[in-house]
C-alpha positions in Angstrom: 0.0 0.0 0.0 1.1 3.5 -0.8 -0.3 6.8 0.6 -1.3 9.8 -1.5 -3.4 12.9 -1.7 -6.3 13.2 -4.1 -5.7 16.2 -6.3 -8.5 15.8 -8.8 -10.8 13.4 -10.7 -11.3 12.4 -14.3 -14.2 10.9 -16.2 -14.5 8.4 -19.0 -17.1 8.6 -21.8 -17.1 4.8 -22.0 -16.0 2.4 -19.3 -16.1 -1.3 -18.6 -19.4 -2.4 -17.0 -17.4 -3.9 -14.1 -16.5 -0.3 -13.1 -20.1 1.0 -12.6 -20.5 2.7 -9.2 -16.9 3.9 -9.0 -14.9 7.0 -10.0 -11.4 7.8 -11.2 -9.2 10.0 -8.9 -5.9 11.7 -9.7 -3.6 11.0 -6.8 -0.3 12.5 -5.9 1.8 9.9 -4.0 3.4 11.2 -0.7 6.9 10.5 0.5 7.9 9.7 4.1 8.7 13.3 4.9 5.1 14.4 4.1 3.3 11.7 6.2 3.4 13.4 9.6 1.4 16.4 8.4 -0.5 14.7 5.5 -3.9 15.0 7.1 -3.5 18.5 8.6 -1.7 20.4 5.9 -2.1 20.5 2.1 0.8 18.8 0.4 3.0 20.0 -2.5 1.8 18.5 -5.7 4.4 16.7 -7.8 2.5 16.3 -11.1 5.2 14.1 -12.7 4.4 11.3 -10.3 0.6 11.5 -10.2 -1.5 8.5 -11.1 -5.1 7.6 -11.7 -6.7 5.4 -9.0 -10.1 3.7 -9.1 -12.3 4.6 -6.1 -15.5 2.9 -4.9 -15.4 4.0 -1.3 -16.0 7.7 -1.6 -12.8 9.6 -1.5 -12.8 13.2 -2.6 -10.4 16.0 -3.6 -7.9 16.8 -0.8 -8.4 13.5 1.0 -5.4 11.4 2.0 -5.9 7.8 0.8 -4.2 4.5 0.9 -4.0 2.7 -2.5 -2.9 -0.6 -3.8 -1.4 -1.2 -7.2 -1.0 -3.9 -9.7 -2.5 -7.4 -9.3 -3.3 -6.6 -5.6 -5.6 -3.9 -6.8 -7.8 -6.4 -8.5 -7.9 -8.9 -5.6 -11.1 -7.6 -3.9 -13.2 -8.2 -7.0 -15.0 -11.5 -7.9 -14.2 -11.3 -11.6 -11.3 -9.8 -13.5 -11.5 -6.0 -13.6 -9.4 -3.6 -15.8 -7.7 -1.4 -13.1 -4.1 -0.9 -12.0 -4.6 1.1 -8.8 -7.4 0.9 -6.2 -8.3 3.2 -3.3 -8.5 1.0 -0.2 -8.5 3.6 2.7 -9.3 7.2 3.5 -7.2 8.5 6.4 -8.4 10.9 9.1 -5.1 11.0 10.9 -1.6 9.6 10.4 0.9 9.3 13.3 4.3 8.7 11.7 7.6 8.5 13.5 10.6 7.5 11.3 12.5 4.5 12.4 15.7 5.6 14.1 18.7 5.1 11.9 21.7 3.3 13.5 25.0 5.0 12.6 
């Protein structure tokens, strides 16, 4: 799972019937340095790394989400579904403390 901020949404004029009821979010992945303030402060958008994530749990613009990619993104569905990334969590709070490095 990766964590990212929803920065927008997109629509399709035609989509696979398996995708009815969901929407497509544009997500900016966050790095470790952004996690401690992710839910309280708007994060800097790095457009070159943004990706499209399928959402069927109700995330919206500005939300901090957890998303799964690749084959793991299709695992919750009973039949094959044409997605590469799936929203699996909407975070209200993240408490992140970096693991101390041993020098």
